[in-house]
C-alpha positions as CSV (number, residue, x, y, z in Angstrom):
1,M,92.3,182.0,186.8
2,V,92.5,179.8,183.7
3,A,94.2,176.5,183.9
4,F,96.3,175.3,180.9
5,A,97.6,171.8,180.5
6,A,101.4,171.7,180.6
7,V,102.9,170.4,177.4
8,N,106.5,169.4,177.1
9,G,107.9,170.9,173.9
10,H,106.0,172.8,171.2
11,M,103.9,169.9,169.8
12,T,101.7,167.4,171.5
13,A,102.2,163.7,171.0
14,M,99.7,163.6,168.2
15,D,101.4,163.4,164.9
16,Q,100.0,165.0,161.8
17,E,99.6,162.6,158.9
18,I,98.5,163.2,155.3
19,L,96.1,160.5,154.2
20,K,96.1,159.7,150.5
21,P,93.9,157.2,148.8
22,E,95.7,154.1,147.6
23,T,94.4,154.3,144.1
24,S,93.1,157.3,142.2
25,P,89.4,157.3,141.3
26,P,88.4,156.3,137.8
27,G,88.3,159.1,135.3
28,S,84.5,158.8,134.8
29,S,83.9,159.7,138.4
30,Q,85.8,163.0,138.1
31,A,84.1,166.3,137.2
32,F,86.4,167.0,134.2
33,S,84.9,166.9,130.8
34,P,85.7,168.9,127.7
35,L,82.6,171.0,128.4
36,G,83.6,171.5,132.0
37,C,87.1,172.5,131.0
38,F,85.8,174.9,128.4
39,L,83.4,176.5,130.9
40,A,86.1,176.9,133.5
41,A,88.6,178.4,131.0
42,S,86.1,180.7,129.5
43,G,85.0,181.9,132.9
44,V,88.5,182.8,133.8
45,T,89.1,184.4,130.5
46,L,86.0,186.6,130.8
47,L,86.9,187.5,134.4
48,A,90.4,188.6,133.3
49,F,89.1,190.6,130.3
50,C,86.5,192.5,132.5
51,K,88.9,193.2,135.3
52,L,91.8,194.2,133.2
53,G,89.6,196.3,130.8
54,A,87.9,198.1,133.7
55,A,91.3,198.8,135.4
56,M,92.7,200.2,132.1
57,V,89.6,202.4,131.4
58,A,89.6,203.7,135.0
59,T,93.3,204.5,134.9
60,V,93.2,206.2,131.5
61,W,90.1,208.2,132.4
62,A,91.5,209.3,135.8
63,A,94.8,210.3,134.3
64,S,93.1,212.2,131.4
65,K,90.9,214.1,133.8
66,L,93.8,214.8,136.2
67,F,96.0,216.2,133.5
68,G,93.2,217.9,131.5
69,F,93.6,216.0,128.3
70,P,90.9,216.5,125.6
71,D,88.5,213.7,125.0
72,F,89.9,212.6,121.7
73,L,93.3,212.1,123.3
74,M,91.7,210.1,126.1
75,Y,90.0,207.8,123.5
76,G,93.4,207.4,121.8
77,F,95.0,206.3,125.1
78,M,92.1,203.9,125.7
79,A,92.7,202.3,122.2
80,L,96.4,202.0,123.1
81,G,95.6,200.5,126.5
82,A,93.4,197.9,124.8
83,V,96.4,196.2,123.3
84,P,97.9,194.9,126.6
85,V,94.3,194.0,127.8
86,V,93.7,191.9,124.7
87,W,97.2,190.3,124.9
88,A,96.7,189.4,128.6
89,T,93.2,188.0,127.8
90,V,94.3,185.8,124.9
91,W,97.3,184.5,127.1
92,T,94.9,183.9,130.0
93,A,92.5,181.9,127.7
94,G,95.4,179.7,126.5
95,R,96.8,179.2,129.9
96,A,93.5,178.4,131.5
97,W,92.7,175.8,128.8
98,H,96.2,174.3,129.3
99,V,95.7,174.1,133.1
100,E,92.3,172.6,132.8
101,R,93.5,169.9,130.5
102,R,96.4,169.0,132.7
103,L,94.1,168.8,135.7
104,A,91.7,166.5,133.8
105,Q,94.7,164.2,133.0
106,H,95.6,164.2,136.8
107,L,98.9,166.1,136.2
108,D,100.4,168.9,138.2
109,I,100.2,172.5,137.1
110,D,103.5,173.5,135.4
111,K,105.2,176.9,135.5
112,P,103.6,179.5,133.2
113,I,105.3,180.6,130.0
114,F,104.6,184.2,129.2
115,K,104.6,184.0,125.4
116,L,101.4,184.9,123.5
117,G,101.3,181.9,121.1
118,H,102.8,179.2,123.4
119,Y,99.5,177.8,124.6
120,L,97.6,178.5,121.4
121,K,99.9,176.5,119.2
122,R,99.8,173.5,121.6
123,G,96.0,173.4,121.9
């Protein structure tokens, strides 16, 4: 038989408390630099491009083989499928750079705006 300690209510008497430092650390002690921001943003951009591109190619290839389309039509669909991949990659690059700069300035991340040139014109 296993013995359990009886507890009144759902929580024990120990309260949970969030501890925050009284002052923020100086900017020089943070890991953010223009190079670090660039590397993080470019890493996310390359990841988005590779994953979206691979998903598009696999989808177009599978659909082409399933429906028996000729190869020239499959390549045409891949060229059309490259348009949303490039759009999403360019948007991801701008958004990642915007987020990294906000984090370097100790600001919260804002809601994304899904317009292609929004983050590029503000860079």
